[in-house]
C-alpha positions in Angstrom: -85.2 129.3 79.1 -85.3 125.6 78.1 -86.9 126.5 74.4 -84.2 128.7 73.7 -81.7 126.4 74.8 -83.2 123.8 72.4 -83.4 126.4 69.7 -79.7 126.9 70.0 -78.8 123.3 69.9 -80.6 122.8 66.8 -78.8 125.5 65.2 -75.6 124.1 66.2 -76.7 120.6 64.7 -77.4 122.4 61.5 -81.3 121.9 61.7 -84.1 123.5 63.4 -86.8 122.6 66.1 -90.7 123.1 66.7 -92.9 123.3 69.5 -96.6 122.6 69.4 -99.2 122.7 72.6 -102.2 120.7 71.9 -105.1 119.5 74.0 -103.8 116.2 74.6 -100.1 117.3 75.3 -97.0 119.1 73.7 -95.1 118.1 70.7 -91.4 118.8 70.2 -89.9 118.1 66.8 -86.5 118.5 65.8 -84.8 118.3 62.2 -81.1 118.1 61.6 -78.9 116.2 58.9 -77.7 112.9 60.5 -74.9 110.3 59.3 -75.3 106.8 59.7 -72.4 105.7 61.9 -71.0 102.3 60.8 -68.9 100.7 63.2 -66.4 98.0 63.1 -68.7 95.1 63.8 -71.4 96.4 61.1 -68.5 96.6 58.5 -67.5 93.1 59.5 -70.8 91.6 59.3 -72.0 93.3 56.8 -73.2 91.3 53.5 -75.1 92.3 50.2 -78.5 90.8 49.4 -78.3 87.4 47.4 -80.0 89.1 44.6 -77.8 92.4 44.5 -76.2 92.9 41.0 -73.4 95.1 40.3 -72.5 97.5 37.1 -69.1 99.0 36.6 -68.3 101.6 33.9 -65.1 103.2 33.1 -63.3 103.7 29.7 -59.8 102.5 30.5 -59.3 98.5 30.9 -57.2 98.6 34.3 -60.0 100.5 35.9 -62.5 97.8 34.7 -60.1 95.3 36.2 -60.2 97.2 39.4 -63.9 97.3 39.4 -64.1 93.7 39.1 -62.0 93.1 41.9 -63.5 95.6 44.2 -67.0 93.5 43.4 -65.4 90.3 44.0 -64.2 91.8 47.4 -67.7 93.0 48.2 -68.7 89.2 47.8 -70.7 89.9 44.6 -70.5 87.0 42.2 -69.1 87.4 38.8 -72.6 86.2 37.1 -73.9 89.4 38.7 -71.6 91.6 37.6 -71.7 93.8 34.3 -68.7 95.9 33.2 -69.2 98.7 30.2 -67.2 101.4 29.1 -64.9 99.4 26.3 -66.6 100.5 23.1 -67.9 104.0 22.3 -71.4 102.7 22.0 -71.2 101.4 25.6 -70.6 105.2 26.6 -72.7 107.2 24.1 -75.7 104.9 25.0 -74.9 104.4 28.6 -77.9 105.4 30.7 -80.1 103.4 28.1 -78.0 100.2 28.6 -78.2 100.6 32.6 -82.0 101.3 32.2 -82.6 97.9 29.9 -80.2 96.1 32.2 -82.2 97.6 35.7 -85.6 96.8 34.2 -84.6 93.2 32.8 -84.3 92.4 37.0 -87.2 93.9 38.7 -86.5 92.3 41.8 -82.8 93.0 42.3 -81.1 95.9 43.8 -78.2 97.4 42.0 -75.2 98.6 43.0 -73.5 100.8 39.8 -70.3 102.8 39.8 -69.5 105.1 36.8 -66.1 106.8 36.2 -67.0 110.8 35.6 -64.7 111.2 32.6 -65.4 108.7 29.9 -63.0 109.2 27.1 -64.0 108.1 23.4 -62.4 108.7 19.8 -59.1 108.5 21.4 -59.6 111.1 24.2 -60.9 113.6 21.5 -64.4 113.6 23.0 -65.0 113.0 26.9 -68.5 112.1 28.2 -69.7 112.7 31.8 -70.5 109.7 33.7 -72.3 111.7 36.0 -74.6 113.2 33.5 -75.8 109.8 32.6 -76.6 108.6 36.0 -78.7 111.8 36.0 -80.3 110.8 33.0 -80.9 107.4 34.3 -82.6 108.6 37.4 -84.9 110.8 35.2 -85.5 107.5 32.7 -86.4 104.8 35.4 -89.8 104.7 37.0 -89.8 105.8 41.0 -89.9 102.0 41.9 -86.9 101.1 39.8 -84.7 104.1 40.6 -85.3 103.2 44.5 -83.7 99.9 44.0 -80.7 101.5 42.9 -77.5 102.9 44.4 -75.9 105.1 41.6 -72.3 106.1 42.5 -69.6 108.5 41.0 -66.2 106.9 41.1 -63.5 109.7 40.2 -60.1 110.8 41.1 -61.4 114.5 41.3 -61.3 115.3 44.8 -62.4 119.3 44.6 -65.3 119.9 46.9 -67.4 121.7 43.8 -66.6 118.5 41.7 -68.3 116.5 45.0 -71.3 118.5 45.1 -71.9 118.2 41.5 -71.6 114.6 41.4 -73.8 114.2 44.4 -76.5 116.3 42.6 -76.4 114.0 39.9 -76.4 110.4 41.7 -76.7 109.1 44.9 -73.2 109.7 46.1 -69.4 109.9 45.1 -67.0 107.1 45.7 -63.2 108.0 45.7 -60.5 106.3 43.8 -58.6 104.7 46.3 -56.1 101.6 47.2 -57.6 98.6 46.7 -58.1 96.8 50.0 -61.3 94.8 51.2 -61.8 96.8 54.6 -61.4 100.2 52.5 -63.9 99.2 50.0 -66.3 98.1 52.7 -66.1 101.2 54.8 -66.6 103.4 51.6 -69.7 101.6 50.1 -71.5 100.2 53.2 -72.6 103.5 54.9 -73.8 104.6 51.5 -75.5 101.6 51.0 -77.2 101.3 54.4 -78.1 105.1 54.1 -79.9 104.1 50.6 -81.6 101.0 51.5 -82.1 101.1 55.5 -83.6 97.6 55.7 -80.7 95.8 54.3 -80.1 92.4 56.0 -76.4 91.9 57.4 -76.6 88.4 58.5 -76.2 84.9 57.0 -79.3 85.3 54.8 -77.5 87.4 52.5 -74.7 87.2 50.0 -71.2 85.4 50.7 -69.1 87.7 53.1 -66.1 86.1 51.1 -64.7 85.8 47.6 -61.5 84.6 45.8 -60.0 87.8 45.7 -61.0 88.7 49.3 -59.3 85.8 50.7 -56.3 86.1 48.8 -55.4 90.0 48.0 -52.4 88.8 46.2 -54.4 87.8 43.2 -56.1 91.1 43.0 -52.6 92.9 43.6 -51.3 91.0 40.6 -54.2 91.3 38.5 -54.4 94.9 38.6 -50.8 95.5 38.6 -50.6 93.5 35.2 -53.4 95.7 33.7 -51.7 98.7 35.3 -48.4 98.2 33.7 -50.0 98.0 30.5 -52.2 100.9 30.7 -49.5 103.1 32.0 -47.0 102.4 29.2 -49.8 103.4 26.8 -50.3 106.4 28.6 -46.8 107.2 28.6 -46.9 106.7 24.9 -49.6 109.1 24.4 -47.8 111.7 26.8 -44.7 111.7 24.6 -46.8 111.6 21.6 -48.0 115.0 22.5 -44.8 116.1 23.5 -44.1 118.2 20.4 -46.4 121.2 21.3 -49.5 119.8 22.0 -52.4 121.2 23.8 -51.4 121.3 27.6 -55.4 120.4 28.3 -54.7 117.0 26.6 -51.4 116.4 28.7 -53.2 117.2 31.8 -56.2 115.0 30.9 -53.8 112.0 30.5 -51.9 112.7 33.8 -55.2 112.7 35.6 -55.9 109.3 34.3 -52.4 108.2 35.3 -53.3 109.5 38.9 -56.6 107.7 39.1 -54.7 104.4 38.3 -52.2 105.1 40.8 -55.2 105.8 43.5 -56.5 102.3 42.7 -53.3 100.4 43.3 -54.2 97.7 46.1 -52.1 97.8 49.2 -49.1 96.2 48.9 -47.6 98.0 45.9 -45.0 100.6 46.6 -46.8 103.2 48.1 -43.8 105.7 48.9 -43.4 105.8 45.2 -47.2 105.5 44.3 -47.6 108.8 46.8 -44.7 110.7 45.2 -45.9 110.2 41.4 -49.3 111.4 42.9 -48.0 114.7 44.2 -45.6 115.0 41.2 -49.2 115.1 39.1 -51.2 117.2 41.6 -48.6 119.9 41.7 -49.6 120.8 38.2 -53.2 121.0 39.0 -54.7 124.1 37.7 -51.3 124.9 35.6 -53.0 126.5 32.4 -50.1 125.7 30.1 -46.7 123.6 29.9 -44.4 124.2 32.4 -40.8 125.1 31.4 -39.5 122.4 33.0 -42.2 119.9 31.8 -39.5 117.7 30.3 -37.8 117.0 33.2 -40.9 116.4 35.2 -42.1 114.0 32.7 -38.7 112.3 32.8 -39.2 112.0 36.6 -42.6 110.8 36.3 -41.8 108.1 33.9 -39.1 106.8 36.4 -41.5 106.6 39.0 -44.4 104.7 37.1 -41.8 102.4 35.7 -41.0 101.6 39.4 -44.6 101.3 40.3 -45.7 98.9 37.7 -42.5 96.8 38.1 -41.0 97.4 34.9 -36.9 97.7 34.7 -35.9 101.0 34.5 -35.0 102.7 31.2 -31.5 102.4 29.7 -30.0 105.7 29.3 -28.7 106.4 25.7 -26.3 109.4 24.7 -27.7 111.4 21.9 -25.1 110.3 19.4 -25.8 106.6 19.7 -27.1 104.6 17.0 -30.0 102.1 17.5 -29.4 99.7 14.9 -28.2 96.8 17.2 -31.3 97.1 19.5 -33.2 94.9 17.5 -35.6 92.7 19.5 -36.0 95.2 22.3 -38.9 97.1 23.0 -39.9 100.3 21.4 -37.6 103.6 21.9 -39.3 106.4 23.7 -37.8 109.9 22.6 -38.5 112.9 24.1 -37.6 116.5 23.0 -34.6 116.8 25.3 -33.5 114.4 22.8 -32.7 111.8 25.8 -33.7 108.5 24.5 -34.9 105.4 26.4 -34.8 102.1 25.6 -36.1 98.8 28.2 
């Protein structure tokens, strides 16, 4: 009958339905999970409220550059942006710092993006960004918490990770190529789900920004920062290449992956994807692979290509380095193949 059909339909939608008969009529109720559909017109016309404020948290300088570019693409003015994570104090005291900032602007909605793995003490200790967001939600008053959209930004892509982040914060934002349409498509649905009455007309903040109008500026800024960060991460990888713990090396590789995923559209995507695949194939490995030297060598060449550095010059094992004054530092790996740029 009709009621049975409606019950089966509700089950198919992942919900349930009820029917109640009153003297004045019949009441049918359906409860099921729904997702807000955000079409091209909504994304194109969306603008954040003029009083919105944005906070980005990451321990890597290059990712803070990425977050600034991301906020600019959303049309959020620089004076309404705050970037944290550059010092151990900012990481250890994170939820308290966020609470002070949010409570200091009682009339403003907040967009907060926090990296999950925040390293301090040169990577000897890792702080969870999602745990601090969870503490922040418990610390804030219900009225203050209602003005926030707290998102975990991470390169982790397992279902269990995403479920954990969603339980602690309001949602998850993957590290993806930095392009305006992609940024809007990722954040607008989360914003509309959290703030259903957001205006999307000219009374809201500007839909354009310097970096949004000229994506090449964003590409150059992130590429420069990425070059510096990748060079430093390679140095750390090679410094642990004398028998250091594999867990430490995997953590560094994961940081490289996160940087690559954030590279703006316009970079060498084929090389970027190859480098990410090279790192991903090591996921779940519990000890250093027997061919780690070759894998590191291959990854290094790809990363140099990505960041636009000249490819390393290969030196024979017996060559002397006395005549290389004025050049950049030599990198030595356990295979005794030495590189100099």
